[in-house]
C-alpha positions in Angstrom: 6.4 177.9 172.4 3.6 179.2 174.7 1.3 176.6 176.3 -2.4 177.6 176.9 -4.9 176.3 179.4 -8.6 176.8 179.0 -11.6 176.4 181.3 -14.7 175.0 179.7 -17.0 175.9 182.5 -16.5 172.6 184.3 -12.9 171.8 184.2 -9.4 173.1 183.3 -8.0 171.7 180.1 -4.5 171.9 178.6 -1.8 172.5 178.0 -2.4 173.3 174.3 -0.2 175.0 171.7 -1.9 177.4 169.2 -2.6 174.6 166.6 -4.2 172.3 169.2 -6.2 175.3 170.6 -7.8 175.8 167.2 -9.7 172.4 167.4 -11.0 173.1 170.9 -14.5 174.6 171.4 -13.3 178.1 172.0 -15.2 181.4 172.0 -14.4 184.9 172.9 -15.6 184.4 176.5 -13.6 181.2 177.1 -11.2 181.7 180.1 -7.6 181.2 179.0 -4.4 181.2 181.0 -0.7 180.8 180.0 2.5 181.2 181.9 3.2 184.8 182.6 -0.4 185.8 183.3 -1.4 186.6 186.9 -5.0 185.7 186.3 -7.3 184.1 183.6 -8.3 186.2 180.6 -11.1 185.9 178.2 -9.8 184.4 174.9 -11.1 187.4 173.0 -8.7 189.6 175.0 -5.6 187.6 174.2 -3.9 189.2 171.2 -2.6 185.9 169.6 -6.1 184.4 169.9 -8.1 187.3 168.3 -7.6 185.8 164.9 -9.7 182.8 165.9 -12.7 185.1 166.3 -12.4 187.6 163.4 -14.9 186.9 160.6 -13.4 185.3 157.6 -13.4 187.0 154.2 -16.7 186.9 152.4 -16.7 185.5 148.8 -17.2 187.9 145.8 -20.5 188.1 144.1 -21.5 185.1 141.9 -20.6 185.9 138.2 -23.6 186.6 135.9 -22.8 183.5 133.8 -23.6 181.3 136.8 -26.7 183.3 137.7 -28.2 182.7 134.3 -28.0 178.9 134.9 -29.6 179.3 138.3 -32.6 181.2 136.8 -33.1 178.5 134.1 -32.8 175.8 136.7 -35.4 177.5 138.9 -37.7 178.0 136.0 -37.5 174.3 135.2 -38.1 173.3 138.8 -41.0 175.7 139.2 -42.7 174.4 136.0 -43.4 171.0 137.7 -46.3 172.6 139.5 -48.1 172.9 136.2 -47.3 169.4 135.0 -49.9 166.7 134.6 -49.6 163.1 135.6 -47.8 160.9 133.1 -50.4 158.1 133.5 -53.5 159.8 135.0 -56.0 157.4 136.3 -59.3 157.7 134.5 -62.1 158.9 136.7 -64.5 156.2 135.4 -62.2 153.5 136.8 -62.3 155.0 140.3 -66.1 154.4 140.3 -66.0 151.0 138.5 -65.4 148.8 141.6 -68.0 150.4 143.9 -70.6 150.4 141.1 -69.9 146.7 140.4 -70.1 145.8 144.1 -73.4 147.7 144.4 -74.9 145.9 141.3 -73.9 142.5 142.7 -75.5 143.4 146.1 -78.7 144.7 144.4 -78.9 141.6 142.1 -78.4 139.3 145.1 -81.3 141.1 147.0 -83.6 140.9 143.9 -82.6 137.2 143.4 -83.3 136.4 147.1 -86.6 138.2 147.1 -87.8 136.6 143.8 -87.0 133.0 144.8 -87.8 133.0 148.5 -90.9 135.2 148.4 -93.0 132.6 146.7 
């Protein structure tokens, strides 16, 4: 079985068999050497390594039955933009506390002016 060495740009690694080589960070420009070669080759130029770099088969188109469900799902998800709050806070309550505080302050000022003015 052939043993491969690779150079990762900093150091030489190996030996690896084909299965071990699959888990290495290997690209087409990675320098590779094995016994019988005079010099290092790029991995993309080694016949038995070319399969590592060929694109995998693309899946077939999604069947229409699945596409229907996706459309319904997207319609449901997009409908939330039009939804109202389940428990909306009444606008009157937002102003209730500031109005009450203002009334207390005004009553305090009037009370103070009325009793201390005399």
